[in-house]
PAZATOR-62347 format. One record per residue (C-alpha): residue in one letter; chain; x, y, z. Coordinates in pm, whole numbers. Each point is the difference from the previous one (the first is absolute). Last residue first. Layout:
<nodes>
NODE residu chaine   east  north     up
NODE      A      A      X      Y      Z
...
</nodes>
This chain:
<nodes>
NODE residu chaine   east  north     up
NODE      L      A  -2223  17168   2182
NODE      V      A     96   -245    235
NODE      I      A   -313    -87    235
NODE      T      A     75   -112    321
NODE      F      A   -293   -179    218
NODE      C      A     88   -102    349
NODE      A      A   -134   -211    259
NODE      G      A     60    -32    363
NODE      T      A    203    100    306
NODE      S      A    329   -208    -29
NODE      N      A    -16     22   -418
NODE      N      A   -231   -216   -244
NODE      S      A     38     73   -350
NODE      V      A   -191    125   -291
NODE      V      A     98    115   -357
NODE      L      A   -161    225   -296
NODE      S      A    262     46   -278
NODE      G      A    -51    281   -269
NODE      Q      A    -97    -31   -404
NODE      M      A   -269    288     73
NODE      S      A   -334   -195   -121
NODE      K      A    171   -357    -14
NODE      E      A    203     18    306
NODE      I      A   -198    260    222
NODE      I      A   -342    -14    -91
NODE      N      A     29   -399     -8
NODE      K      A     82    -65    320
NODE      S      A   -254    303    149
NODE      M      A   -269   -256   -201
NODE      Y      A    142   -259    197
NODE      L      A     32    141    308
NODE      G      A   -389     93      8
NODE      I      A   -134   -312   -151
NODE      G      A      6   -217    344
NODE      T      A   -408    149     94
NODE      G      A     88     35    359
NODE      S      A   -228    135    250
NODE      S      A   -250   -290     70
NODE      A      A    230   -235    -40
NODE      H      A    216     93    258
NODE      K      A    358    122   -167
NODE      T      A    275   -175   -143
NODE      S      A   -110     27   -348
NODE      V      A     66   -212   -293
NODE      Y      A   -255     33   -259
NODE      P      A    220    105   -268
NODE      E      A    377    -51     61
NODE      F      A    191    263    189
NODE      V      A     16   -124    339
NODE      K      A    122   -332   -146
NODE      Q      A    313    167     33
NODE      I      A     24    -72    389
NODE      P      A     80   -401    -80
NODE      S      A   -100    -62    254
NODE      L      A   -308    248    131
NODE      H      A     -9    115    317
NODE      I      A     47    428    -75
NODE      G      A    193    178    226
NODE      G      A    -31     64    397
NODE      A      A   -247    368    -34
NODE      N      A    287    208     34
NODE      D      A    -52    121   -365
NODE      C      A    225     84   -243
NODE      I      A      6    225   -351
NODE      Q      A    343     12   -238
NODE      I      A     -6    255   -244
NODE      R      A    279    -36   -223
NODE      S      A     93    263   -303
NODE      K      A    260    -90   -256
NODE      K      A    345     59    -60
NODE      Q      A    109   -329    159
NODE      Y      A   -175     51    293
NODE      T      A   -158    333    139
NODE      D      A   -223     85    327
NODE      I      A   -341     56    116
NODE      V      A   -116   -157    288
NODE      I      A   -350    -94    179
NODE      T      A    -59   -125    325
NODE      I      A   -300   -103    109
NODE      K      A    -90    -31    362
NODE      P      A   -247   -172    232
NODE      T      A     89     29    392
NODE      I      A   -251   -273    186
NODE      I      A    -13   -202   -366
NODE      K      A   -371   -184     32
NODE      R      A    101   -253   -288
NODE      E      A   -306     58   -224
NODE      L      A     92    420     56
NODE      L      A    364    -48   -126
NODE      I      A   -154   -185   -263
NODE      D      A   -204    237   -119
NODE      K      A    250    263     56
NODE      A      A    266   -163   -232
NODE      N      A   -259    -85   -283
NODE      N      A   -107    381     28
NODE      L      A    363     97    -81
NODE      I      A     52   -273   -253
NODE      N      A   -300     91   -205
NODE      L      A     23    369     57
NODE      I      A    396    -12   -142
NODE      V      A   -138   -219   -346
NODE      Q      A   -282    221    -11
NODE      S      A    218    300    -21
NODE      F      A    287   -177   -240
NODE      E      A   -351    -39   -243
NODE      N      A    -51    369     92
NODE      E      A    330    117   -169
NODE      Y      A     43   -259   -295
NODE      G      A    361     31    -52
NODE      H      A    296    207    -18
NODE      V      A    233     19    320
NODE      L      A    142    236    170
NODE      F      A    321    -79    175
NODE      E      A     10     29    417
NODE      N      A    202     86    280
NODE      H      A    -34    -61    363
NODE      F      A   -360     42    136
NODE      E      A   -171   -199    267
NODE      L      A   -398      1     13
NODE      N      A   -138   -136    349
NODE      T      A   -371    -98     79
NODE      Q      A   -131    -62    311
NODE      I      A   -331   -188      8
NODE      N      A   -195    120    280
NODE      H      A   -320   -193   -156
NODE      N      A   -182    392    -97
NODE      E      A    355    111   -101
NODE      L      A     12   -227   -256
NODE      S      A   -292     40   -147
NODE      S      A     43    390     17
NODE      S      A    303    -12   -172
NODE      I      A   -150   -224   -252
NODE      L      A     44    245   -325
NODE      C      A    250    191    115
NODE      L      A    236   -286     45
NODE      T      A    -96    -15   -385
NODE      K      A    123    332    -70
NODE      E      A    357    -69    192
NODE      I      A     50   -294   -157
NODE      N      A     -6    206   -321
NODE      E      A    227    326    111
NODE      K      A    239   -322     74
NODE      P      A    -20   -178   -318
NODE      S      A     59    364   -196
NODE      F      A   -146    -73   -326
NODE      T      A     57      1   -409
NODE      N      A   -307    -94   -214
NODE      K      A   -125   -303   -152
NODE      E      A   -296     -9   -148
NODE      K      A   -288   -273     59
NODE      N      A   -176    164    305
NODE      P      A   -336    -93    147
NODE      K      A   -121    215    253
NODE      F      A    -10   -159    331
NODE      F      A    220    280    157
NODE      N      A   -152    289   -172
NODE      R      A   -336   -128    127
NODE      F      A    154    -74    376
NODE      D      A    128    412    -24
NODE      D      A   -328    112    -91
NODE      I      A   -214   -143    241
NODE      T      A    248    100    265
NODE      K      A    -23    339   -180
NODE      S      A   -400     38     59
NODE      M      A     56   -155    338
NODE      F      A    205    284     77
NODE      T      A   -208    270   -180
NODE      I      A   -313   -136    229
NODE      Q      A    231     83    327
NODE      E      A     83    332   -129
NODE      E      A   -346     48   -102
NODE      A      A   -109    -95    363
NODE      E      A    259    292    170
NODE      H      A   -141    235   -219
NODE      I      A   -363    -53     91
NODE      S      A    109      2    354
NODE      N      A    221    353    -35
NODE      R      A   -366    112   -179
NODE      L      A   -212   -136    257
NODE      K      A    231    168    302
NODE      I      A      4    351   -213
NODE      E      A   -438    -25    -64
NODE      T      A    -35    -48    402
NODE      L      A   -133   -305    118
NODE      K      A    -30     60    401
NODE      G      A   -359    -33     21
NODE      K      A     26   -329    196
NODE      E      A   -137   -217   -244
NODE      F      A    170    133   -296
NODE      M      A    342    -14    213
NODE      L      A    -90   -405     38
NODE      E      A    -81    -28   -375
NODE      I      A    302    171    -98
NODE      L      A    224   -221    232
NODE      I      A   -203   -309   -159
NODE      L      A     93     90   -320
NODE      I      A    382     43    102
NODE      S      A     46   -294    171
NODE      S      A   -164   -239   -233
NODE      L      A    235    199   -326
NODE      Q      A    279    -98    233
NODE      T      A   -109   -351      1
NODE      L      A    -14     10   -348
NODE      P      A    333    153    -38
NODE      Q      A    180   -303    204
NODE      R      A   -202   -320   -166
NODE      W      A     61    124   -310
NODE      Q      A    346   -111    -43
NODE      H      A    -53   -353    164
NODE      A      A   -336    -55   -249
NODE      I      A    184    104   -267
NODE      S      A    276   -220     80
NODE      G      A   -223   -323     43
NODE      I      A   -196    140   -346
NODE      M      A    383    -16   -161
NODE      E      A     67   -318    136
NODE      G      A   -333   -135   -187
NODE      M      A    105    122   -257
NODE      S      A    294   -153    -13
NODE      A      A   -149   -369     26
NODE      L      A   -202    101   -246
NODE      K      A    282     84   -214
NODE      S      A    187   -313     96
NODE      Q      A   -300   -216    -84
NODE      H      A    -29    166   -361
NODE      V      A    364    -30    -26
NODE      L      A      1   -405    110
NODE      I      A   -268    -45   -233
NODE      R      A    150    169   -323
NODE      E      A    311   -213    108
NODE      K      A   -239   -317     -7
NODE      E      A   -151    143   -347
NODE      Q      A    345     37   -153
NODE      A      A    113   -324    158
NODE      E      A   -295   -188   -189
NODE      E      A     39    206   -326
NODE      E      A    400   -127     -3
NODE      K      A   -107   -345     91
NODE      K      A   -238     -8   -265
NODE      I      A    235    160   -271
NODE      K      A    265   -224    169
NODE      L      A   -193   -301   -109
NODE      A      A   -106     93   -265
NODE      V      A    377     21   -164
NODE      E      A     90   -278    150
NODE      K      A   -293   -188   -191
NODE      E      A    108    187   -360
NODE      V      A    354   -116     37
NODE      R      A    -64   -330     80
NODE      Q      A   -218      4   -304
NODE      E      A    259    141   -231
NODE      L      A    238   -247    182
NODE      N      A   -222   -286   -109
NODE      K      A     39    123   -392
NODE      N      A    374     98     62
NODE      L      A     75   -328    151
NODE      L      A   -162   -152   -327
NODE      S      A    219    215   -221
NODE      L      A    299   -157    205
NODE      E      A   -112   -317    -36
NODE      E      A     15     43   -369
NODE      Q      A    290    115    -71
NODE      S      A    147   -235    272
NODE      K      A    -94   -235   -307
NODE      E      A    152    167   -261
NODE      L      A    307    100    208
NODE      R      A     42   -364    103
NODE      V      A    -17   -117   -378
NODE      I      A    190    260    -66
NODE      L      A    274   -141    223
NODE      V      A    -44   -353    -64
NODE      K      A     70     68   -405
NODE      F      A    323    225    135
NODE      G      A    165   -262    221
NODE      Y      A    280   -153   -190
NODE      H      A    173    327   -155
NODE      L      A   -143    266    262
NODE      V      A    153   -198    317
NODE      I      A    244   -143   -154
NODE      L      A    109    398   -102
NODE      A      A    -92     91    325
NODE      I      A    221   -252    138
NODE      T      A    277     94   -144
NODE      G      A    -39    399     53
NODE      L      A    -82    -64    372
NODE      I      A    374   -199     18
NODE      S      A    185    279   -189
NODE      I      A   -240    278    139
NODE      L      A    128   -156    375
NODE      F      A    360    -48   -127
NODE      F      A    -21    381   -118
NODE      S      A    -71    101    369
NODE      K      A    196   -194    145
NODE      L      A    291    163   -142
NODE      V      A    -99    347     32
NODE      T      A    -86    -20    329
NODE      Q      A    339   -218     79
NODE      S      A    185    319    -97
NODE      L      A   -140    279    185
NODE      R      A     10   -322    307
NODE      E      A    378    -10    -77
NODE      Q      A     16    375    -22
NODE      G      A   -225     23    355
NODE      T      A    259   -248    169
NODE      T      A    274    157   -128
NODE      I      A    -60    352    129
NODE      D      A    230     41    289
NODE      Q      A    -68    361    125
NODE      F      A    354    195     20
NODE      F      A     44    313    210
NODE      L      A    158    383    -95
NODE      I      A    -17    262    258
NODE      E      A     68    373   -193
NODE      F      A    249    191     -1
NODE      N      A     52    288   -235
NODE      K      A    245    310    207
NODE      H      A    -29    308     96
NODE      T      A    -14   -123    359
NODE      H      A   -238    304     93
NODE      S      A   -294   -147   -169
NODE      N      A     74   -374      2
NODE      D      A   -352   -131    130
NODE      I      A     91   -361   -114
NODE      A      A   -205   -101   -321
NODE      I      A   -120   -396     36
NODE      H      A     88   -260   -324
NODE      H      A    -82   -325    -66
NODE      T      A    181   -245   -238
NODE      A      A   -199   -249   -137
NODE      F      A    235   -400      0
NODE      I      A     38   -326   -180
NODE      S      A    120   -254    137
NODE      N      A    184   -276   -151
NODE      E      A    387    144     14
NODE      L      A    -85    363     41
NODE      K      A   -236    146   -307
NODE      F      A   -137    370     17
NODE      L      A   -306    281      5
NODE      N      A     40    306     55
NODE      P      A    343     28   -122
NODE      V      A    300    118    292
NODE      K      A    235    226   -157
NODE      H      A    355     62    150
NODE      K      A     34   -419      7
NODE      K      A    244   -175    204
NODE      N      A   -100     92    349
NODE      I      A   -339   -101   -144
NODE      Y      A     42   -335    -89
NODE      S      A    280    -40    309
NODE      T      A   -331     87    269
NODE      L      A   -200   -224   -240
NODE      L      A    195   -290     74
NODE      S      A     12     75    364
NODE      N      A    352     -8    161
NODE      K      A    -56    382    161
NODE      S      A   -349    -52    115
NODE      E      A    -12    -57    285
NODE      E      A    292    317     93
NODE      L      A   -321    187   -140
NODE      S      A     38    222   -330
NODE      I      A     94    297    -76
NODE      F      A    143     94   -358
NODE      I      A     88    350   -188
NODE      W      A    179    -45   -354
NODE      P      A    287    247    -30
NODE      M      A   -174    213   -164
NODE      E      A   -367    133     99
NODE      K      A   -312   -102   -217
NODE      K      A    -94   -294    125
NODE      S      A     78     61    371
NODE      I      A    -78   -369    158
NODE      I      A   -152   -107    306
NODE      Y      A    -41   -397     32
NODE      S      A   -283   -211     94
NODE      E      A      8   -400    174
NODE      I      A   -378    -73     57
NODE      N      A   -117   -224    293
NODE      A      A   -279    232     16
NODE      F      A    -61    193    394
NODE      H      A    419   -113     58
NODE      Y      A    130     67   -323
NODE      I      A   -188    328    -91
NODE      E      A     89    115    349
NODE      S      A    414    -88    -64
NODE      L      A    -47    195   -311
NODE      F      A   -120    288    206
NODE      Y      A    293    -24    201
NODE      S      A    211    -13   -235
NODE      S      A      3    382    -46
NODE      S      A    216     16    293
NODE      I      A   -148    215    294
NODE      I      A    154    330    132
NODE      F      A   -177    138    280
NODE      V      A     16    366    109
NODE      L      A   -106    213    332
NODE      Y      A    -20    357    -65
NODE      G      A    100    290    188
NODE      K      A   -128    338    213
NODE      K      A   -372    -52   -106
NODE      S      A   -150      3    344
NODE      S      A   -171   -322    -75
NODE      S      A    296   -139   -207
NODE      P      A    -50    -81   -372
NODE      V      A     11   -386    -95
NODE      I      A    133    -42   -335
NODE      I      A     27   -293   -165
NODE      R      A    233   -120   -269
NODE      Y      A    -24   -284   -253
NODE      N      A    369   -111   -180
NODE      L      A    104    -58   -307
NODE      D      A    387    -96    -38
NODE      N      A    178     80   -374
NODE      N      A    242    272    187
NODE      N      A   -311    182    121
NODE      Y      A   -352    -46    -30
NODE      L      A   -273    145    257
NODE      F      A   -377   -120     -4
NODE      N      A   -245    193    204
NODE      S      A   -158     88    312
NODE      D      A   -127    380    -28
NODE      Q      A    201    297    127
NODE      Y      A    159     65   -396
NODE      T      A     81    346    -20
NODE      F      A    175     -9    345
NODE      N      A    269   -195   -129
NODE      L      A    167   -122    296
NODE      Q      A    363    -20    -18
NODE      E      A    208   -305     47
NODE      I      A   -210   -207   -233
NODE      K      A    159     80   -308
NODE      K      A    365    -41    181
NODE      T      A    -85   -345     74
NODE      P      A   -124   -146    357
NODE      K      A    225   -171    181
NODE      E      A   -166   -330    125
NODE      G      A   -205    -73    315
NODE      L      A    -22    323    213
NODE      Y      A     24    377    -77
NODE      T      A     89    297    148
NODE      L      A    -89    368    -82
NODE      M      A    -59     72   -406
NODE      G      A   -103    300    -97
NODE      G      A   -336     78    -71
NODE      D      A     28    343    129
NODE      E      A   -269    -98    270
NODE      G      A    278   -304    122
NODE      Y      A     20   -340   -177
NODE      F      A     14   -303    206
NODE      I      A     21   -330   -240
NODE      M      A   -111   -343    116
NODE      S      A    213   -204   -287
NODE      K      A    -64   -357   -201
NODE      L      A   -287   -148     75
NODE      F      A    -59   -320   -249
NODE      I      A     82   -226    314
NODE      N      A   -324    127    105
NODE      E      A    -92   -131    418
NODE      H      A    419     20     79
NODE      S      A     40    282   -116
NODE      L      A   -318    175    177
NODE      I      A    118   -167    308
NODE      N      A    380     91     -5
NODE      W      A   -147    374   -100
NODE      R      A   -238     10    327
NODE      S      A    327    -67    211
NODE      L      A    248    260   -187
NODE      S      A   -295    248    -28
NODE      L      A     97    189    357
NODE      K      A    399    -59    -47
NODE      F      A     23    151   -375
NODE      L      A   -241    289    107
NODE      Q      A    227     62    302
NODE      T      A    324     -6   -225
NODE      T      A   -170    232   -231
NODE      D      A    -57    306    192
NODE      K      A   -208    201   -244
NODE      N      A   -152    227    317
NODE      K      A   -320    -62   -176
NODE      L      A     51   -356   -128
NODE      A      A    129    -51    383
NODE      D      A   -272    181    198
NODE      E      A   -269   -208   -237
NODE      I      A    171   -354     43
NODE      G      A     46     18    369
NODE      F      A   -272   -250    115
NODE      S      A   -167   -125   -304
NODE      N      A   -275    211   -238
NODE      L      A    271    -37   -287
NODE      N      A    -22   -359     57
NODE      A      A   -328    -82    -11
NODE      L      A    -70    244   -269
NODE      G      A    243   -179   -186
NODE      R      A   -135   -339     71
NODE      N      A   -343    113    -90
NODE      H      A    113    135   -360
NODE      Y      A    209   -312    -53
NODE      F      A   -319   -213     39
NODE      K      A   -212    223   -201
NODE      E      A    229     60   -268
NODE      I      A     56   -345    -45
NODE      R      A   -319    -97    -26
NODE      V      A   -118    256   -197
NODE      I      A    322   -139   -227
NODE      S      A    -34   -354     57
NODE      E      A   -420     33   -135
NODE      K      A    127    182   -327
NODE      Y      A    287   -298    -35
NODE      I      A   -311   -282     47
NODE      S      A   -268    214   -200
NODE      N      A    205    -14   -292
NODE      L      A     73   -397     26
NODE      K      A   -377    -61     11
NODE      K      A    -78    267   -284
NODE      E      A    298   -220   -211
NODE      Y      A   -178   -385     99
NODE      A      A   -346    176    -96
NODE      K      A    136    119   -366
NODE      Q      A    152   -307    -60
NODE      S      A   -284   -196    136
NODE      Q      A   -169    257   -269
NODE      I      A    190   -119   -269
NODE      I      A     -5   -394     47
NODE      F      A   -373     25    -20
NODE      E      A    -33    217   -290
NODE      K      A    274   -203   -164
NODE      T      A   -240   -332     80
NODE      T      A   -316    172   -101
NODE      T      A    163    105   -315
NODE      Y      A    125   -342    -63
NODE      Q      A   -325   -160     94
NODE      M      A   -216    244   -243
NODE      Y      A    233    -10   -308
NODE      V      A    -46   -395     66
NODE      F      A   -415     32     18
NODE      F      A     54    245   -374
NODE      L      A    207   -286   -168
NODE      S      A   -248   -227    119
NODE      L      A   -262    193   -127
NODE      V      A    176     21   -352
NODE      F      A     39   -350     41
NODE      F      A   -381    -87     61
NODE      M      A   -121    232   -257
NODE      G      A    189   -214   -291
NODE      L      A    -21   -331    108
NODE      V      A   -387     73     25
NODE      L      A      6    157   -368
NODE      I      A    214   -287   -139
NODE      T      A   -211   -265    196
NODE      T      A   -294    218   -172
NODE      K      A    111      7   -354
NODE      T      A    114   -385      1
NODE      K      A   -366   -118    132
NODE      T      A   -158    199   -275
NODE      S      A    240   -135   -249
NODE      T      A    228     91   -192
NODE      K      A    -73   -105   -389
NODE      K      A   -174    283   -133
NODE      Q      A    189    287    202
NODE      F      A    345   -129   -122
NODE      F      A   -135    -65   -349
NODE      A      A   -125    358    -28
NODE      I      A    343    131    182
NODE      N      A    215   -141   -325
NODE      Y      A    363      3     66
NODE      K      A    208    -24   -346
NODE      M      A    205   -281    -31
</nodes>
């Protein structure tokens, strides 16, 4: 019988086609889910094995550093003991042995893996030893390798630590069994480990005495090549390696240890089985739901579509209302910001007029004195041409100074919307010049301490206005509280590769909680007649929004301290 595709397509209902399509997609996604679960679990197991190996490697390296430091200190202590240096210089082996015996007894008791303590002369020849008799290979000290290293001889691997005497007349050498490092790993990680050489024959194998009867020890003894993954009885082990620095042994040694990954492998298998079991259950449920609930699902989908259309319509209306409300709030906020900026400009203008008045007071007085002097000399008939010209010259100098003052203030308050790179120190010095007369007139001492700085990229004039605002606030509060010895300190240094400016006064601090509220608009600690409450608000906006810096305030033992970081 021929297979008729047209007949199949005609007889197959939409419900059946949809069911087959949905189930097909479900099983494809399920297989992808199983693969992801398997990959994630396997990656976790691999990462845990790497972390395990890294931990053991760290223990080994730390034990190398620790034992070298320990025996280097003990060696120096012994070499610097009474009589040892002279005995070493005179090659008096009897004295060397006698004077070092008590220390040897202590050291050998402290570390059972310490084999020998050997004295060498300056020529490298062995003088005497304590402990095990050295092999011929280490009876002569090799001057080519003066650093601590591993020594291999007659199927025995030891670690040698060389301590030269301060007079360079000899050496003290400690010979430590390589099993010491296996014991350190066993002590800190409770792991059996072994030292092996895979490329030298006969097979070289070193283990701790505690491990002699273990299954792992027996297994390794029977093998000349240990696989990276193997099964022993009901457990699965992964093999890890730590290479030993063996540049002086001419042997390929490594520390071998094993991680029991039985649980991880079982977890990997269970993940796959559970995933397939879950897919089977969910597939069966999906088939039942699709078979018996297809019509109900379609009805609900149609109903949901109607509800969704209605919801979309309502949502559009709500979005329009929200957008309109948001635009209205933004316009109100912009208007408030514009009013604040305008008020800040008015306040700055008032400060500027006051500062100009202070700057002009002295030259105006000087001009008045010149005119009075000219008048007196004229009345007395003593006004000569030379004196008149000198007086006119002095008056022109005062007028030039006053004109320069106007130019300085005009440049200071000139709007500048282009960023440039400037020095905070130079900027602050210019700002101080603008109000120096006002500060001096009120006997306010100003100290500028400069330590270091980074150049700042930003709006220089706006930064100057911030400094001027903080200084004027400090001046006002010092005068308001009638401080006997008013003082303002400015410190310029660096913090985290940025310039930091700290402006502190001795007015007793800001009595506001929390103190950061001082930066909110219309909040002022001054008297109502002298404070608008917008200066610090605008200053914080300039520093943090326009120049991407930070402006904070705190109280210290004498007063308030404003800190700018740019």
